[in-house]
Residue frames as a rotation matrix with the C-alpha (Angstrom) as fourth column:
UNK 1
0.564 0.826 0.000 0.00
0.826 -0.564 0.000 0.00
0.000 0.000 -1.000 0.00
UNK 2
-0.171 -0.584 0.794 1.09
0.512 -0.741 -0.435 3.55
0.842 0.332 0.425 -0.74
UNK 3
-0.886 -0.259 -0.385 1.56
0.462 -0.410 -0.787 6.11
0.046 -0.875 0.483 2.01
UNK 4
-0.761 0.640 0.105 -1.54
-0.614 -0.763 0.199 8.03
0.208 0.087 0.974 0.95
UNK 5
-0.041 0.747 -0.664 -3.63
-0.180 0.648 0.740 4.83
0.983 0.150 0.108 1.20
UNK 6
-0.363 -0.168 -0.916 -2.48
0.812 0.426 -0.400 4.26
0.457 -0.889 -0.018 4.78
UNK 7
-0.999 -0.012 -0.039 -3.28
0.028 -0.901 -0.433 7.91
-0.030 -0.433 0.901 5.47
UNK 8
-0.372 0.924 -0.090 -6.85
-0.615 -0.173 0.769 7.47
0.695 0.342 0.632 4.20
UNK 9
0.067 0.345 -0.936 -7.21
0.388 0.856 0.343 4.40
0.919 -0.386 -0.076 6.42
UNK 10
-0.715 -0.431 -0.550 -5.84
0.670 -0.198 -0.716 6.37
0.200 -0.880 0.430 9.37
UNK 11
-0.860 0.456 0.229 -8.40
-0.453 -0.889 0.068 9.14
0.235 -0.045 0.971 8.84
UNK 12
0.011 0.902 -0.432 -11.26
-0.375 0.404 0.834 6.63
0.927 0.153 0.343 8.75
UNK 13
-0.046 -0.114 -0.992 -9.99
0.703 0.702 -0.114 4.88
0.710 -0.703 0.048 11.90
UNK 14
-0.944 -0.326 -0.053 -9.54
0.279 -0.701 -0.657 8.23
0.177 -0.634 0.752 13.67
UNK 15
-0.517 0.829 0.214 -13.15
-0.701 -0.553 0.450 9.19
0.492 0.083 0.867 13.01
UNK 16
0.247 0.592 -0.767 -14.39
-0.025 0.795 0.606 5.75
0.969 -0.131 0.211 14.11
UNK 17
-0.434 -0.511 -0.742 -12.27
0.736 0.274 -0.619 6.00
0.520 -0.815 0.257 17.26
UNK 18
-0.957 0.120 0.264 -13.72
-0.213 -0.909 -0.358 9.41
0.197 -0.399 0.896 18.07
UNK 19
-0.104 0.990 -0.096 -17.29
-0.696 -0.003 0.718 8.16
0.711 0.141 0.689 17.57
UNK 20
0.184 0.106 -0.977 -16.60
0.371 0.913 0.169 5.06
0.910 -0.394 0.129 19.66
UNK 21
-0.765 -0.547 -0.339 -15.03
0.535 -0.250 -0.807 7.18
0.357 -0.799 0.484 22.41
UNK 22
-0.722 0.582 0.375 -18.05
-0.603 -0.795 0.072 9.49
0.340 -0.175 0.924 22.47
UNK 23
0.240 0.828 -0.507 -20.33
-0.391 0.560 0.730 6.44
0.888 0.023 0.458 22.76
UNK 24
-0.245 -0.431 -0.868 -18.20
0.635 0.605 -0.480 5.12
0.732 -0.669 0.126 25.63
UNK 25
-0.985 -0.172 0.014 -18.59
0.110 -0.691 -0.715 8.38
0.133 -0.703 0.699 27.55
UNK 26
-0.459 0.880 0.121 -22.30
-0.743 -0.455 0.491 8.79
0.487 0.135 0.863 26.73
UNK 27
0.423 0.629 -0.652 -23.07
-0.219 0.769 0.600 5.28
0.880 -0.111 0.463 28.00
UNK 28
0.460 -0.315 0.830 -20.69
-0.888 -0.177 0.425 5.44
0.013 -0.932 -0.361 30.97
UNK 29
0.996 -0.026 -0.084 -18.84
0.015 0.992 -0.127 2.37
0.087 0.126 0.988 29.71
UNK 30
0.430 -0.896 0.110 -15.33
-0.678 -0.401 -0.616 3.63
0.596 0.191 -0.780 30.43
UNK 31
-0.267 -0.504 0.821 -14.91
-0.922 0.382 -0.065 1.06
-0.281 -0.774 -0.567 33.18
UNK 32
0.700 0.662 -0.268 -16.21
-0.714 0.650 -0.262 -1.79
0.001 0.375 0.927 30.99
UNK 33
0.494 -0.613 -0.617 -12.78
0.009 0.713 -0.701 -3.43
0.869 0.341 0.358 30.89
UNK 34
0.770 -0.192 -0.609 -11.93
0.638 0.191 0.746 -2.68
-0.027 -0.963 0.269 34.49
UNK 35
0.832 -0.507 -0.223 -8.75
-0.413 -0.836 0.360 -0.88
-0.369 -0.207 -0.906 35.52
UNK 36
0.122 -0.799 0.589 -6.46
0.373 0.587 0.719 -2.99
-0.920 0.132 0.369 33.31
UNK 37
0.902 0.064 -0.428 -4.68
-0.345 -0.490 -0.801 -1.75
-0.261 0.870 -0.419 30.18
UNK 38
-0.643 0.388 -0.660 -3.98
-0.765 -0.371 0.527 -2.69
-0.040 0.844 0.535 27.41
UNK 39
-0.897 0.351 -0.269 -5.80
0.294 0.928 0.231 -5.92
0.331 0.128 -0.935 28.29
UNK 40
-0.222 0.902 0.371 -9.52
-0.663 -0.419 0.620 -6.00
0.715 -0.108 0.691 29.04
UNK 41
0.688 0.419 0.593 -10.09
-0.725 0.352 0.592 -7.40
0.040 -0.837 0.546 32.52
UNK 42
0.082 -0.810 0.581 -6.70
-0.627 0.411 0.661 -9.06
-0.774 -0.419 -0.474 32.26
UNK 43
0.108 0.019 0.994 -7.42
0.514 0.855 -0.073 -10.78
-0.851 0.519 0.083 28.95
UNK 44
-0.862 -0.448 -0.238 -6.30
-0.002 -0.467 0.884 -9.93
-0.507 0.763 0.401 25.42
UNK 45
-0.641 0.749 -0.170 -9.64
-0.265 -0.008 0.964 -11.18
0.720 0.663 0.204 24.05
UNK 46
-0.810 0.337 0.480 -12.29
-0.510 -0.002 -0.860 -10.92
-0.289 -0.941 0.174 26.80
UNK 47
-0.722 0.603 0.339 -15.55
0.575 0.796 -0.190 -12.87
-0.384 0.058 -0.921 27.04
UNK 48
-0.912 0.393 0.119 -17.58
-0.268 -0.790 0.552 -9.73
0.311 0.471 0.825 26.21
UNK 49
-0.673 0.628 -0.390 -20.32
0.712 0.693 -0.113 -10.81
0.200 -0.354 -0.914 28.58
UNK 50
0.146 0.771 -0.620 -21.90
0.768 -0.483 -0.421 -7.40
-0.624 -0.415 -0.662 29.21
UNK 51
0.750 0.305 0.587 -22.67
0.649 -0.511 -0.564 -4.34
0.128 0.804 -0.581 27.01
UNK 52
0.899 -0.423 -0.116 -20.22
-0.357 -0.860 0.363 -1.96
-0.254 -0.285 -0.924 28.71
UNK 53
0.112 -0.877 0.468 -17.40
-0.008 0.470 0.883 -4.45
-0.994 -0.102 0.046 28.14
UNK 54
0.209 0.061 0.976 -18.30
0.911 0.350 -0.217 -4.75
-0.355 0.935 0.017 24.44
UNK 55
0.940 0.232 0.248 -18.44
0.308 -0.891 -0.334 -0.96
0.144 0.391 -0.909 24.01
UNK 56
0.686 -0.726 -0.048 -15.13
-0.510 -0.526 0.681 -0.27
-0.519 -0.443 -0.731 25.76
UNK 57
0.007 -0.697 0.717 -13.32
0.255 0.694 0.673 -3.17
-0.967 0.178 0.183 24.09
UNK 58
0.526 0.258 0.811 -14.56
0.839 -0.003 -0.543 -2.02
-0.137 0.966 -0.218 20.66
UNK 59
0.986 -0.162 0.031 -13.15
-0.159 -0.984 -0.081 1.45
0.043 0.075 -0.996 21.31
UNK 60
0.358 -0.904 0.233 -9.81
-0.454 0.049 0.890 0.04
-0.816 -0.424 -0.393 22.44
UNK 61
0.152 -0.263 0.953 -9.62
0.619 0.777 0.115 -2.26
-0.771 0.572 0.281 19.41
UNK 62
0.806 0.198 0.558 -10.20
0.574 -0.494 -0.653 0.57
0.146 0.847 -0.512 16.93
UNK 63
0.862 -0.504 0.052 -7.66
-0.495 -0.815 0.302 2.76
-0.110 -0.286 -0.952 18.73
UNK 64
0.259 -0.781 0.568 -5.15
-0.110 0.561 0.821 -0.10
-0.960 -0.275 0.059 18.73
UNK 65
0.338 -0.069 0.939 -5.49
0.868 0.407 -0.283 -0.61
-0.363 0.911 0.198 14.98
UNK 66
0.963 0.033 0.269 -5.09
0.134 -0.919 -0.370 3.16
0.235 0.392 -0.889 14.50
UNK 67
0.603 -0.790 0.113 -1.84
-0.519 -0.280 0.808 3.04
-0.606 -0.546 -0.579 16.48
UNK 68
0.099 -0.552 0.828 -0.52
0.428 0.775 0.465 0.20
-0.898 0.309 0.313 14.29
UNK 69
0.603 0.203 0.772 -1.44
0.797 -0.184 -0.575 2.03
0.025 0.962 -0.273 11.06
UNK 70
0.970 -0.237 0.061 0.24
-0.241 -0.967 0.079 5.20
0.041 -0.092 -0.995 12.34
UNK 71
0.339 -0.888 0.311 3.43
-0.306 0.209 0.929 3.31
-0.890 -0.411 -0.201 13.20
UNK 72
0.208 -0.205 0.957 3.46
0.812 0.582 -0.052 1.84
-0.546 0.787 0.287 9.68
UNK 73
0.870 0.151 0.470 3.17
0.402 -0.769 -0.496 5.37
0.286 0.621 -0.730 8.27
UNK 74
0.791 -0.611 0.028 6.01
-0.469 -0.576 0.670 6.47
-0.394 -0.543 -0.742 10.55
UNK 75
0.129 -0.758 0.640 8.27
0.199 0.652 0.732 3.64
-0.971 0.033 0.235 9.35
UNK 76
0.375 0.090 0.923 7.46
0.909 0.159 -0.385 4.32
-0.181 0.983 -0.022 5.69
UNK 77
0.983 0.063 0.174 8.21
0.098 -0.974 -0.203 8.03
0.157 0.216 -0.964 6.10
UNK 78
0.535 -0.844 -0.050 11.78
-0.014 -0.068 0.998 7.26
-0.845 -0.533 -0.048 7.24
UNK 79
0.095 -0.487 0.868 12.69
0.912 0.393 0.120 6.79
-0.399 0.780 0.481 3.57
UNK 80
0.708 0.236 0.666 12.12
0.536 -0.793 -0.288 10.50
0.460 0.561 -0.688 2.98
UNK 81
-0.316 -0.892 0.324 14.65
0.467 -0.444 -0.765 13.24
0.826 -0.091 0.557 3.60
UNK 82
-0.251 0.154 -0.956 14.75
0.941 -0.191 -0.278 14.92
-0.225 -0.970 -0.097 7.01
UNK 83
-0.715 -0.025 -0.699 12.99
0.130 -0.987 -0.098 18.26
-0.687 -0.161 0.709 7.19
UNK 84
-0.873 0.474 0.116 10.48
0.099 -0.059 0.993 17.52
0.478 0.879 0.005 4.43
UNK 85
-0.472 0.763 0.442 6.88
-0.849 -0.529 0.006 18.56
0.238 -0.372 0.897 5.13
UNK 86
0.382 0.614 -0.691 5.68
-0.415 0.782 0.465 14.95
0.826 0.109 0.554 4.93
UNK 87
-0.179 -0.545 -0.819 8.22
0.507 0.662 -0.552 13.64
0.843 -0.514 0.158 7.42
UNK 88
-0.936 -0.143 0.322 7.65
-0.153 -0.658 -0.737 16.55
0.317 -0.739 0.594 9.80
UNK 89
-0.121 0.980 0.159 3.89
-0.903 -0.175 0.392 16.04
0.412 -0.096 0.906 9.69
UNK 90
0.376 0.204 -0.904 4.29
-0.041 0.978 0.204 12.31
0.926 -0.040 0.376 10.30
UNK 91
-0.664 -0.676 -0.320 6.51
0.345 0.103 -0.933 13.02
0.663 -0.730 0.165 13.32
UNK 92
-0.761 0.466 0.452 3.79
-0.641 -0.649 -0.409 15.22
0.103 -0.601 0.793 14.85
UNK 93
0.198 0.881 -0.430 1.13
-0.758 0.415 0.502 12.67
0.621 0.227 0.750 13.92
UNK 94
-0.006 -0.286 -0.958 3.01
0.259 0.925 -0.278 9.84
0.966 -0.250 0.069 15.60
UNK 95
-0.936 -0.341 0.092 3.47
0.032 -0.342 -0.939 11.93
0.351 -0.876 0.331 18.75
UNK 96
-0.437 0.845 0.309 -0.25
-0.887 -0.461 0.006 12.72
0.148 -0.271 0.951 18.96
UNK 97
0.364 0.601 -0.711 -1.31
-0.502 0.770 0.394 9.10
0.784 0.214 0.582 18.41
UNK 98
-0.295 -0.557 -0.776 1.18
0.427 0.650 -0.629 7.69
0.855 -0.517 0.046 20.96
UNK 99
-0.963 -0.031 0.269 0.22
-0.198 -0.599 -0.776 10.40
0.185 -0.800 0.570 23.46
UNK 100
-0.091 0.995 -0.033 -3.44
-0.875 -0.065 0.480 9.58
0.476 0.073 0.876 22.82
UNK 101
0.281 0.122 -0.952 -2.79
0.070 0.987 0.147 5.97
0.957 -0.108 0.269 23.79
UNK 102
-0.697 -0.635 -0.333 -0.85
0.413 0.025 -0.910 7.10
0.586 -0.772 0.245 26.88
UNK 103
-0.721 0.511 0.468 -3.67
-0.662 -0.706 -0.250 9.40
0.203 -0.490 0.848 28.03
UNK 104
0.261 0.865 -0.428 -6.19
-0.666 0.483 0.569 6.60
0.699 0.136 0.702 27.52
UNK 105
-0.042 -0.379 -0.924 -4.03
0.376 0.851 -0.366 4.23
0.926 -0.363 0.107 29.55
UNK 106
-0.935 -0.345 0.082 -3.67
0.086 -0.444 -0.892 6.70
0.344 -0.827 0.445 32.43
UNK 107
-0.377 0.880 0.291 -7.42
-0.864 -0.447 0.233 7.41
0.335 -0.163 0.928 32.48
UNK 108
0.440 0.540 -0.717 -8.16
-0.321 0.841 0.436 3.68
0.839 0.038 0.543 32.71
UNK 109
-0.208 -0.639 -0.740 -5.42
0.485 0.590 -0.646 2.75
0.850 -0.493 0.187 35.19
UNK 110
-0.988 -0.149 0.044 -6.34
0.047 -0.558 -0.828 5.58
0.147 -0.816 0.559 37.57
UNK 111
-0.465 0.882 -0.076 -10.06
0.884 0.459 -0.091 4.83
-0.045 -0.109 -0.993 37.08
UNK 112
-0.719 0.251 -0.649 -10.98
-0.145 -0.966 -0.214 8.32
-0.680 -0.060 0.731 35.85
UNK 113
-0.879 0.446 -0.170 -14.01
-0.046 0.275 0.960 6.78
0.475 0.852 -0.221 34.17
UNK 114
-0.347 0.829 -0.439 -17.70
0.851 0.475 0.225 6.09
0.395 -0.295 -0.870 34.78
UNK 115
0.690 0.703 0.173 -19.13
0.516 -0.645 0.564 8.51
0.508 -0.300 -0.808 37.36
UNK 116
-0.018 -0.795 -0.607 -15.72
0.963 -0.176 0.203 9.75
-0.268 -0.581 0.769 38.54
UNK 117
0.770 0.332 0.545 -15.81
0.479 -0.865 -0.150 13.57
0.421 0.376 -0.825 38.83
UNK 118
0.442 -0.687 -0.576 -12.35
0.689 -0.152 0.709 14.18
-0.575 -0.710 0.406 40.32
UNK 119
0.602 -0.282 -0.747 -10.14
-0.369 -0.928 0.053 17.13
-0.708 0.244 -0.663 39.35
UNK 120
-0.514 -0.843 0.158 -7.63
-0.240 0.318 0.917 14.90
-0.824 0.433 -0.365 37.50
UNK 121
-0.298 0.474 0.828 -10.43
0.823 0.568 -0.029 13.67
-0.484 0.673 -0.559 35.25
UNK 122
0.739 0.578 -0.347 -11.65
0.373 -0.780 -0.503 17.22
-0.561 0.242 -0.791 34.64
UNK 123
0.191 -0.775 -0.602 -8.11
-0.608 -0.575 0.547 18.06
-0.770 0.261 -0.581 33.46
UNK 124
-0.620 -0.537 0.571 -7.56
-0.004 0.730 0.683 14.84
-0.784 0.421 -0.455 31.51
UNK 125
0.160 0.799 0.580 -10.79
0.668 0.345 -0.660 14.95
-0.727 0.493 -0.478 29.47
UNK 126
0.884 0.185 -0.428 -10.12
-0.139 -0.771 -0.622 18.24
-0.445 0.609 -0.656 27.60
UNK 127
-0.094 -0.978 -0.186 -6.44
-0.751 -0.053 0.659 17.32
-0.654 0.201 -0.729 27.09
UNK 128
-0.433 0.021 0.901 -7.60
0.280 0.953 0.113 14.01
-0.857 0.301 -0.419 25.63
UNK 129
0.565 0.765 0.309 -10.00
0.571 -0.093 -0.815 15.75
-0.595 0.637 -0.490 23.23
UNK 130
0.703 -0.367 -0.609 -7.55
-0.537 -0.836 -0.116 18.45
-0.466 0.408 -0.785 22.11
UNK 131
-0.407 -0.877 0.256 -4.95
-0.503 0.448 0.739 15.76
-0.763 0.172 -0.623 21.47
UNK 132
-0.092 0.488 0.868 -7.55
0.599 0.724 -0.343 13.89
-0.796 0.488 -0.358 19.39
UNK 133
0.885 0.382 -0.264 -8.10
0.080 -0.685 -0.724 17.05
-0.458 0.620 -0.637 17.35
UNK 134
0.233 -0.902 -0.363 -4.34
-0.746 -0.405 0.528 17.27
-0.624 0.147 -0.768 16.91
UNK 135
-0.568 -0.467 0.678 -3.96
-0.018 0.830 0.558 13.76
-0.823 0.305 -0.480 15.52
UNK 136
0.293 0.754 0.588 -6.97
0.712 0.239 -0.661 14.17
-0.638 0.612 -0.466 13.24
UNK 137
0.828 -0.052 -0.559 -5.59
-0.279 -0.902 -0.329 17.50
-0.487 0.428 -0.761 11.98
UNK 138
-0.196 -0.980 -0.041 -2.21
-0.639 0.096 0.763 15.89
-0.744 0.176 -0.645 11.29
UNK 139
-0.368 0.146 0.918 -3.88
0.499 0.865 0.062 13.13
-0.785 0.481 -0.391 9.31
UNK 140
0.706 0.701 0.100 -5.85
0.498 -0.391 -0.774 15.70
-0.504 0.596 -0.625 7.31
UNK 141
0.565 -0.591 -0.575 -2.72
-0.619 -0.765 0.179 17.79
-0.546 0.255 -0.798 6.66
UNK 142
-0.435 -0.771 0.466 -0.73
-0.277 0.607 0.745 14.70
-0.857 0.195 -0.478 5.67
UNK 143
0.017 0.534 0.845 -3.42
0.734 0.567 -0.373 13.63
-0.679 0.627 -0.383 3.21
UNK 144
0.902 0.335 -0.272 -3.60
0.120 -0.800 -0.588 17.15
-0.415 0.498 -0.762 1.73
UNK 145
0.222 -0.918 -0.328 0.19
-0.703 -0.384 0.599 17.34
-0.676 0.098 -0.731 1.39
UNK 146
-0.530 -0.420 0.737 0.46
0.078 0.841 0.536 13.92
-0.844 0.342 -0.413 -0.26
UNK 147
0.289 0.769 0.571 -2.47
0.724 0.215 -0.656 14.61
-0.627 0.602 -0.494 -2.58
UNK 148
0.983 0.181 0.013 -1.24
0.155 -0.801 -0.578 18.02
-0.094 0.571 -0.816 -3.78
UNK 149
0.342 -0.936 0.082 2.51
0.887 0.293 -0.356 17.47
0.309 0.195 0.931 -3.37
UNK 150
0.940 0.002 0.342 2.96
-0.098 -0.956 0.275 20.57
0.328 -0.292 -0.899 -1.20
UNK 151
0.143 -0.970 -0.197 6.54
0.593 0.243 -0.767 21.49
0.792 -0.008 0.610 -0.37
UNK 152
-0.824 -0.411 0.390 5.96
0.022 -0.711 -0.703 24.31
0.566 -0.570 0.595 2.13
UNK 153
-0.525 0.619 -0.584 3.76
0.850 0.339 -0.405 24.29
-0.053 -0.708 -0.704 5.23
UNK 154
-0.711 0.213 -0.671 2.92
-0.002 -0.954 -0.301 27.96
-0.704 -0.213 0.678 4.61
UNK 155
-0.873 0.410 -0.264 0.84
-0.306 -0.038 0.951 26.86
0.380 0.911 0.159 1.64
UNK 156
-0.511 0.675 -0.533 -1.67
0.647 0.710 0.278 25.37
0.566 -0.203 -0.799 4.07
UNK 157
0.512 0.739 -0.439 -2.47
0.842 -0.329 0.427 28.20
0.171 -0.588 -0.791 6.51
UNK 158
-0.225 -0.521 0.823 -1.78
0.180 -0.853 -0.490 31.71
0.958 0.037 0.286 7.78
UNK 159
-0.970 -0.233 0.071 -2.03
-0.012 -0.245 -0.969 33.52
0.243 -0.941 0.235 11.15
UNK 160
-0.362 0.912 0.193 -5.79
-0.928 -0.373 0.021 34.02
0.091 -0.171 0.981 10.91
UNK 161
0.272 0.403 -0.874 -6.25
-0.381 0.879 0.286 30.30
0.883 0.255 0.393 10.30
UNK 162
-0.565 -0.578 -0.588 -4.12
0.334 0.492 -0.804 29.52
0.754 -0.651 -0.085 13.37
UNK 163
-0.890 0.266 0.369 -6.21
-0.452 -0.603 -0.657 31.90
0.048 -0.752 0.658 15.52
UNK 164
0.085 0.982 -0.171 -9.51
-0.951 0.131 0.279 30.37
0.296 0.139 0.945 14.40
UNK 165
0.102 -0.134 -0.986 -8.05
-0.064 0.988 -0.141 26.87
0.993 0.077 0.092 14.86
UNK 166
-0.890 -0.452 -0.064 -7.07
0.071 0.002 -0.997 27.82
0.451 -0.892 0.030 18.42
UNK 167
-0.519 0.784 0.342 -10.63
-0.850 -0.428 -0.308 28.96
-0.095 -0.450 0.888 19.16
UNK 168
0.280 0.602 -0.748 -11.90
-0.677 0.676 0.291 25.71
0.681 0.424 0.597 17.66
UNK 169
-0.339 -0.508 -0.792 -9.65
0.222 0.775 -0.592 23.65
0.914 -0.377 -0.150 19.96
UNK 170
-0.977 -0.014 0.214 -10.66
-0.191 -0.393 -0.899 25.72
0.097 -0.919 0.382 22.98
UNK 171
-0.153 0.988 -0.020 -14.32
-0.977 -0.148 0.151 25.32
0.146 0.043 0.988 22.06
UNK 172
0.231 0.180 -0.956 -13.86
-0.288 0.951 0.109 21.57
0.929 0.251 0.272 21.81
UNK 173
-0.696 -0.595 -0.402 -12.00
0.230 0.345 -0.910 21.38
0.680 -0.726 -0.103 25.13
UNK 174
-0.841 0.444 0.308 -14.65
-0.518 -0.496 -0.697 23.37
-0.157 -0.746 0.648 27.02
UNK 175
0.046 0.890 -0.453 -17.35
-0.912 0.222 0.344 21.41
0.407 0.398 0.822 25.20
UNK 176
-0.190 -0.189 -0.963 -15.92
0.034 0.979 -0.199 18.14
0.981 -0.071 -0.179 26.49
UNK 177
-0.988 -0.147 -0.054 -16.13
0.070 -0.107 -0.992 19.49
0.140 -0.983 0.116 30.04
UNK 178
-0.465 0.884 0.040 -19.75
-0.877 -0.454 -0.158 20.53
-0.121 -0.109 0.987 29.47
UNK 179
0.103 0.488 -0.867 -20.61
-0.613 0.718 0.331 17.12
0.784 0.497 0.373 28.03
UNK 180
-0.579 -0.400 -0.710 -19.02
0.279 0.722 -0.634 15.35
0.766 -0.565 -0.306 31.00
UNK 181
-0.955 0.250 0.157 -20.88
-0.264 -0.486 -0.833 17.62
-0.132 -0.838 0.530 33.43
UNK 182
-0.175 0.951 -0.253 -24.20
-0.970 -0.123 0.208 16.90
0.167 0.282 0.945 31.70
UNK 183
-0.001 0.111 -0.994 -23.59
-0.198 0.974 0.108 13.15
0.980 0.197 0.021 31.97
UNK 184
-0.663 -0.395 -0.635 -22.52
0.485 0.419 -0.767 13.20
0.570 -0.817 -0.086 35.63
UNK 185
-0.710 0.399 -0.580 -24.76
0.401 -0.447 -0.799 16.00
-0.578 -0.801 0.157 36.91
UNK 186
-0.631 0.517 0.578 -27.81
0.617 -0.117 0.778 16.30
0.469 0.848 -0.245 34.61
UNK 187
-0.921 0.370 -0.125 -30.23
-0.233 -0.777 -0.585 19.18
-0.313 -0.510 0.801 35.15
UNK 188
-0.355 0.879 0.318 -34.01
0.582 0.474 -0.661 18.81
-0.732 -0.049 -0.680 35.19
UNK 189
0.734 0.607 0.306 -34.50
0.635 -0.451 -0.628 21.86
-0.243 0.655 -0.716 32.95
UNK 190
0.123 -0.681 0.722 -32.59
0.705 -0.452 -0.546 24.56
0.698 0.576 0.425 31.07
UNK 191
0.492 0.134 0.860 -33.44
-0.319 -0.892 0.321 27.17
0.810 -0.432 -0.396 33.69
UNK 192
0.979 -0.125 0.159 -32.36
-0.103 0.364 0.925 24.93
-0.174 -0.923 0.344 36.56
UNK 193
0.490 -0.839 0.235 -29.13
0.872 0.476 -0.117 24.15
-0.013 0.262 0.965 34.74
UNK 194
0.174 -0.381 0.908 -28.43
0.351 -0.838 -0.419 27.84
0.920 0.392 -0.012 34.15
UNK 195
0.749 0.156 0.644 -28.93
-0.494 -0.516 0.700 28.61
0.441 -0.843 -0.309 37.83
UNK 196
0.902 -0.427 0.071 -26.60
0.286 0.711 0.643 25.77
-0.325 -0.559 0.763 38.79
UNK 197
0.396 -0.777 0.490 -23.89
0.746 -0.040 -0.665 27.17
0.536 0.629 0.564 36.50
UNK 198
-0.079 -0.376 0.923 -23.68
-0.119 -0.916 -0.384 30.29
0.990 -0.140 0.028 38.68
UNK 199
0.879 0.418 0.229 -24.28
-0.299 0.110 0.948 28.61
0.371 -0.902 0.222 42.04
UNK 200
0.015 -0.961 0.277 -21.12
-0.895 -0.136 -0.426 28.54
0.447 -0.242 -0.861 44.18
UNK 201
-0.037 0.027 0.999 -22.32
-0.761 0.647 -0.046 25.38
-0.647 -0.762 -0.003 45.89
UNK 202
0.893 0.379 -0.243 -22.55
-0.438 0.602 -0.668 23.47
-0.106 0.703 0.704 42.60
UNK 203
0.559 -0.704 0.438 -19.94
0.547 0.710 0.444 20.93
-0.624 -0.008 0.782 41.54
UNK 204
-0.203 -0.752 -0.627 -16.85
-0.149 -0.609 0.779 22.37
-0.968 0.251 0.012 39.83
UNK 205
-0.795 -0.076 0.602 -17.75
0.517 0.434 0.738 20.59
-0.317 0.898 -0.306 36.59
UNK 206
0.184 0.966 0.184 -21.19
0.973 -0.153 -0.172 22.19
-0.138 0.210 -0.968 36.60
UNK 207
0.575 0.011 -0.818 -19.77
0.208 -0.969 0.133 25.69
-0.791 -0.247 -0.560 37.15
UNK 208
-0.509 -0.844 -0.171 -17.31
-0.045 -0.173 0.984 25.21
-0.860 0.508 0.050 34.28
UNK 209
-0.122 0.535 0.836 -20.13
0.861 0.476 -0.178 24.55
-0.493 0.699 -0.519 31.80
UNK 210
0.723 0.491 -0.487 -20.61
0.271 -0.849 -0.453 28.27
-0.636 0.196 -0.746 31.16
UNK 211
-0.161 -0.894 -0.418 -17.19
-0.240 -0.376 0.895 28.49
-0.957 0.244 -0.154 29.47
UNK 212
-0.541 -0.105 0.834 -18.27
0.620 0.620 0.481 26.52
-0.567 0.778 -0.270 26.41
UNK 213
0.472 0.768 0.433 -21.04
0.865 -0.308 -0.396 28.82
-0.171 0.561 -0.810 25.12
UNK 214
0.688 -0.289 -0.666 -18.77
-0.113 -0.949 0.294 31.85
-0.717 -0.127 -0.686 25.64
UNK 215
-0.406 -0.913 0.025 -15.88
-0.200 0.115 0.973 30.34
-0.892 0.390 -0.229 23.65
UNK 216
-0.366 0.345 0.864 -18.25
0.809 0.577 0.113 28.89
-0.460 0.740 -0.490 21.03
UNK 217
0.750 0.640 -0.167 -19.80
0.511 -0.721 -0.468 32.34
-0.420 0.266 -0.867 20.53
UNK 218
0.297 -0.749 -0.592 -16.34
-0.427 -0.659 0.619 33.84
-0.854 0.069 -0.516 20.04
UNK 219
-0.633 -0.507 0.585 -15.55
0.208 0.617 0.759 31.12
-0.746 0.602 -0.285 17.49
UNK 220
0.140 0.795 0.590 -18.81
0.908 0.135 -0.397 31.80
-0.395 0.592 -0.703 15.64
UNK 221
0.803 0.114 -0.585 -18.06
0.020 -0.986 -0.164 35.53
-0.596 0.120 -0.794 15.43
UNK 222
-0.165 -0.964 -0.211 -14.53
-0.415 -0.126 0.901 34.82
-0.895 0.236 -0.379 14.15
UNK 223
-0.545 0.010 0.838 -15.90
0.581 0.726 0.369 32.45
-0.605 0.688 -0.401 11.49
UNK 224
0.569 0.810 0.144 -18.48
0.715 -0.401 -0.573 35.01
-0.406 0.428 -0.807 10.34
UNK 225
0.567 -0.444 -0.694 -15.79
-0.348 -0.892 0.287 37.70
-0.746 0.079 -0.661 10.04
UNK 226
-0.510 -0.837 0.200 -13.51
-0.216 0.349 0.912 35.38
-0.833 0.421 -0.359 8.06
UNK 227
-0.224 0.504 0.834 -16.33
0.813 0.569 -0.126 34.23
-0.538 0.650 -0.537 5.78
UNK 228
0.804 0.523 -0.284 -17.18
0.327 -0.787 -0.523 37.84
-0.497 0.328 -0.803 4.92
UNK 229
0.127 -0.850 -0.511 -13.55
-0.539 -0.492 0.684 38.52
-0.832 0.189 -0.521 4.06
UNK 230
-0.626 -0.327 0.708 -13.59
0.287 0.747 0.599 35.55
-0.725 0.579 -0.374 1.70
UNK 231
0.287 0.853 0.436 -16.78
0.826 0.010 -0.563 36.82
-0.485 0.522 -0.702 0.01
UNK 232
0.748 -0.057 -0.661 -15.14
-0.179 -0.977 -0.118 40.18
-0.639 0.207 -0.741 -0.64
């Protein structure tokens, strides 16, 4: 297989891994394999006797295949000259994917899953998501570079793009906190939830929910401004 074919496969696996991870969190199945990693309840191939175990093991399997594909891409890229845009992008990609696996391992081993609402989990969740964005972005950049034979990274973006991308990452990070808060501490109504956001006695996760709509609004404004510049 050519490098671009492995890159396409990596993009597909990345998206599947993200969807599977979201399903794990939404169903509270993060502890489906217990506190063992990379095995599932101490076994390479578990019995898959309950739904949470199936969901978590499926997520781990997809992520494991993604790691293997990424390592193949890394090995193949060693044939290219140092400093080339492809090799540099692959280096970043490999870092993000390996770090993704490391974060996942730490979250499982320290049991920052299920209904755990500790501060370490509050910190780990947005880092995990931003890192996921990073690896997906690297895969997208790598595919674009290979497809169009770009030689210079400046052909891909400018300062305004970097600023909007930063807001996007921040919006995603705060959104992950909001999603976790909604799962662990659901509100009976919108009004009740809004009051809880500003209540000093509420859980830290609940009070952090307000950050997401603020950042998301800023991102929306930035996108509108940029779109108008493009139209002109």
